[in-house]
C-alpha positions as CSV (number, residue, x, y, z in Angstrom):
1,M,70.6,171.5,125.5
2,K,68.7,172.0,122.2
3,K,66.4,169.1,123.0
4,Y,65.4,170.5,126.4
5,F,64.8,174.1,125.2
6,P,61.3,173.4,123.8
7,W,60.3,171.8,127.0
8,V,61.6,174.7,129.1
9,L,59.8,177.1,126.8
10,I,56.6,175.2,127.0
11,F,56.9,175.1,130.8
12,F,57.4,178.8,131.1
13,V,54.6,179.5,128.7
14,C,52.3,177.4,130.8
15,L,53.4,179.1,134.0
16,S,52.6,182.4,132.4
17,G,48.9,181.4,132.1
18,C,48.6,180.4,128.4
19,K,45.9,178.2,127.2
20,E,46.8,174.6,127.7
21,D,45.3,173.6,124.4
22,A,47.7,175.9,122.6
23,V,50.6,174.1,124.3
24,I,49.2,170.7,123.3
25,R,48.7,171.9,119.7
26,E,52.4,173.0,119.6
27,W,53.6,169.8,121.0
28,V,51.4,167.8,118.5
29,K,52.8,169.9,115.7
30,K,56.4,169.1,116.8
31,V,55.7,165.4,117.2
32,D,53.8,165.2,113.9
33,A,56.9,166.5,112.1
34,L,59.1,163.9,114.0
35,R,56.6,161.2,113.2
36,A,56.7,162.0,109.5
37,K,60.5,161.7,109.5
38,T,60.2,158.4,111.3
39,L,57.7,157.1,108.8
40,E,60.0,158.3,106.0
41,A,63.0,156.5,107.5
42,M,61.1,153.3,108.4
43,P,61.2,151.4,105.1
44,Q,64.9,152.3,104.5
45,T,66.4,149.1,105.8
46,P,69.0,148.2,106.9
47,Y,68.9,151.3,109.2
48,Q,71.8,153.7,109.0
49,T,72.7,156.7,111.2
50,E,70.1,159.0,109.6
51,Q,67.3,156.6,110.3
52,H,68.5,156.0,113.8
53,H,68.5,159.7,114.5
54,A,65.0,160.1,113.1
55,F,63.8,157.2,115.4
56,R,65.7,158.5,118.4
57,D,64.2,162.0,118.0
58,Y,60.6,160.8,117.7
59,F,60.7,158.2,120.4
60,F,62.6,160.5,122.8
61,E,59.9,163.1,122.5
62,I,57.2,160.6,123.3
63,E,59.3,159.4,126.3
64,Q,59.8,163.0,127.6
65,M,56.0,163.7,127.4
66,T,55.4,160.5,129.3
67,L,57.9,161.4,132.0
68,Q,56.4,164.8,132.4
69,L,52.9,163.4,132.8
70,V,54.1,160.8,135.3
71,Q,56.3,163.2,137.3
72,S,54.1,166.3,137.4
73,K,50.5,166.3,138.7
74,D,50.0,169.9,137.6
75,Y,51.1,169.0,134.1
76,T,48.9,166.0,134.0
77,A,45.9,168.1,135.2
78,A,46.7,170.7,132.5
79,F,47.1,167.9,129.9
80,N,43.7,166.4,130.8
81,R,42.0,169.8,130.6
82,A,43.6,170.4,127.2
83,I,42.9,167.0,125.8
84,V,39.1,167.6,126.3
85,K,39.3,170.4,123.7
86,V,41.1,168.6,120.9
87,D,40.0,166.2,118.2
88,L,41.4,163.0,119.7
89,K,41.2,161.1,116.4
90,D,43.4,163.8,114.6
91,T,45.7,164.2,117.6
92,C,46.4,160.4,117.9
93,A,46.9,160.1,114.2
94,R,49.5,162.9,114.3
95,V,51.2,161.8,117.4
96,F,51.3,158.0,117.6
97,L,52.7,155.4,115.2
98,S,50.5,152.4,114.5
99,R,51.4,149.2,116.3
100,Q,52.2,147.7,112.9
101,D,54.7,150.5,112.0
102,W,56.3,150.3,115.4
103,E,56.7,146.5,115.1
104,F,58.2,146.9,111.7
105,I,60.8,149.3,113.1
106,L,61.4,147.1,116.1
107,D,61.9,144.0,113.9
108,H,64.5,145.9,111.8
109,C,66.3,147.2,114.9
110,T,67.7,143.8,115.7
111,K,70.9,142.7,114.0
112,N,72.8,139.5,114.8
113,G,70.6,139.2,117.9
114,L,71.5,142.6,119.2
115,F,69.1,145.5,119.6
116,I,70.7,148.5,117.7
117,C,68.1,151.2,118.1
118,S,67.7,153.6,121.0
119,E,66.0,152.1,124.1
120,E,62.9,154.4,123.6
121,V,62.1,152.4,120.5
122,R,61.8,149.2,122.4
123,V,59.6,150.6,125.2
124,Y,57.3,152.6,122.9
125,S,54.2,150.5,123.6
126,E,54.7,150.9,127.3
127,L,55.1,154.7,126.9
128,V,51.8,154.9,125.0
129,T,50.1,152.8,127.7
130,E,51.5,155.1,130.4
131,I,50.2,158.2,128.6
132,R,46.8,156.6,128.4
133,K,47.0,155.8,132.2
134,Q,47.6,159.5,132.9
135,L,44.2,160.4,131.4
136,V,41.2,160.9,133.6
137,P,38.6,158.0,133.1
138,A,36.4,159.9,130.7
139,Q,39.4,160.6,128.5
140,Q,40.7,157.1,128.8
141,K,37.3,156.0,127.4
142,R,37.6,158.4,124.5
143,F,41.1,157.1,123.9
144,D,39.9,153.5,123.9
145,Q,37.1,154.3,121.5
146,T,39.3,156.1,119.0
147,P,40.9,153.6,116.6
148,E,43.8,156.0,115.9
149,C,44.7,156.0,119.6
150,Q,43.9,152.4,120.3
151,G,46.0,151.3,117.2
152,A,49.1,152.5,118.9
153,L,48.8,150.1,121.9
């Protein structure tokens, strides 16, 4: 329940007419903290429970954002309006892992031929690609021209 509470809160705040960019900023702030924990856990191999929890929390949050964008046209429209107002370079740097970091985690999530991390880790690249797809063409172009965003694909 704790994991869904922030989403419910954000949803009701959006319904009450708040500025969409404030919602995006709060989400970026949350994901930035989860990303920092993930980067801190990343080099600590072999991965133990603590590292797996850090990975699960970060990648789950990215997955939830992706699902919201895919399932709600209203949310996607609000997201696109808000993304126009943010510094995409800073936002992507704070939200996404680089492909190199993700691949490092992915490589260390396999033990004896078995994938031992949460499934969200494995599909991260697909999630980032899907987030990009939900952007309007002008924002997709900005995404593609921003190394911090493109580096996550």
